[in-house]
N, C-alpha and C positions, 0 to 999 in steps of 0.2 A: 743921533736921534734919541738914543736912549737916555742920555743925559739931559737932553732938552725936555723930554716928557717927564722925567724924574723931578727936574728942577721946577717946572710948572705946578706939579702935584704938591711937591714939598713947600711951596710958595704959599699955598691955601691952607697948609696943615696947622699953623699954630692956633687959631681959634679952636681947633678940635683936639688940641692936645691933652686937655684934661678929660676928655671922653673916650677917647680911643688911642691904641698904640699906633705909631706911624705906619706899620705894615698893614693893619687893618684899614686904615684912612686910603693907603696906595690902592689895596685891592676894591676898596668901595669906589675910588675914583676911576680906576682902570676898568673895573667891572660895570660902573654906571656908563662910561662911554662906550664900551662894548656892547652894552646891553641896548643903548640908544641906537648904535649903529645896526645892530641885528634886528631892532625894532623897525627901523627905517627900511631896511632891506625886505622884511616881511611884508610890510605895509605897502611898500612900492611894488613887490612882485604881485601880492594879492590883488592890488587895484589896477595894475597893468593888465592882468588876466581877466578882471571882471568888465573891463572896457573893449576887450577884443572878442571876435567871434571865432577865430582860429589863430593857430600859429604855425608856419611852416619853418621846419627844422632843417630842411635839406634832405633828411632821409625818410621823414614821416611828417604828417600834418596832425597838429592837434585841435580838436574841436573842443570849443568851450561852451558849456550849457548849464542851466540851472536845473537840479534835478531834485525831486522830493525823496528824503530818507526818512521814513517815519512822518512826523510832522514837520519836519525841518527842511527848509530849502537851503540846498548845499551847491555851491558853484563846483563843477566837475570838469576835468581835463579828460578827453576820450580820444583814444588813438588805437587802431588795429586790435580791437578787443579788450583793450586795458583801459581802466578808468582810474584817474587820480583825483583826490579832492584837492582843489585850489589852495585851501589853507594848508594842507599838508605838504603840498609842492613848495608853498611860499616857507613853510617852516625848515625844509630841507636846504633850500637856497640859503636862507640867513643863518642856519646853522653852520653850513660850511665856510661862510665868510668869518662867523663869530669864533669858529675852532681855530682858524690861522692866527687872527689878530688876537684872540685871547691868550693862546700858548705864548705868543711872543711878548706880550704884556706882562703876564705873570712869571715868565722865566727871567725876563730882563729888567723888570722894574718892581715887581711886587715881592717875589720869593727868591731874592738874591743870594741868600744865605744857604740855600739847599746845597748839599755836596753830593747829590745824586747825579749820575752821568746823563747828559742831555737825551740820549736816546731812551733811557729809563724813563725820564719825566715825560717825554713825548708819548711813549706808549701808556704810562699811567694817565697822562692827561687825556689821551684818546680813550681809555676805559671810563674815566670819570664823565667825559663828555657824551659818551653813548649811553651811560646811565642817565645823565640828565636829560639828553634827548629823548630817551624812552619815556621817562616821567612826563616830560613836557608833551611828548605826542599823545599819550593816553589821556592825560588831564585835558589837553585842548580838545581832542575829539570828543571827550566827555562833555565838555562843557557846551561844545557847538552843537553837537547832534542830540544830546539828551536835555540839556538844560536850555537849548535855544539862544545861547548867549552869542552876540556878534563876534565873528572871529578875531578882530583886532582888540577888542575889549577882553575877550578870553585869554589872548596871549598875553596881555599886560598882567592879568591877575596870576596866570600860570608862571610867568617868569618870576614873580616875587617869591613864589614858592621854591621854585628851582634855584634861584640865586642863594638862598639861604642853605640849602642842601649842598650847593656846589662849593661854598666857601669852606665848609669843613672837609670835604673830599680833598680839595686842593691843598689845605693847610696840613692835613694829617696824613694825606696818602700820596699825592702827586708830587708835592715839593717839600716833603718832610726833610729834617736834618738828621741823617743817621749818626748815631753816637759812635765814638771811636774810629771814625774816618776822616782824617784831615783833608779838607778841601779839594776833593776830587769833584771835578765838573765834567 
């Protein structure tokens, strides 16, 4: 599967050869696909929640309602005294999927020359992802609650910011190439 994905991405690379290196193109292609997957999961979960009145999880029921927070109308999930913003729940779901797929794509398609051990890469990827998630969470909430931007549009804007930061974290931290270490994986 790794070879198939790499072959497909590399097939579309020649027109971009003068503009960017192959690794950057692979990152953009994998990241773009992963971002689209995350956006689809976010949008699907958010819209699914907005069309329901409650969700029965087996151990508890979640009530779904519109609540005013300041001047903003926010979709909330409520259960047993806890309340969750629907857009935050959708972000958590999409981030979980994107974490798994993103690590595999970055490790096996994009940053293949990294000589760090896989478990070190996974731990660093986790740290970088948590950092990106926190930036995403705070910017998303600020845009939805304080600027009254529709949650799906806010997620698109925030994603553009987070992707740029994430590329540099992946290249220079998570999947960096250590000098004087021959081919340890």
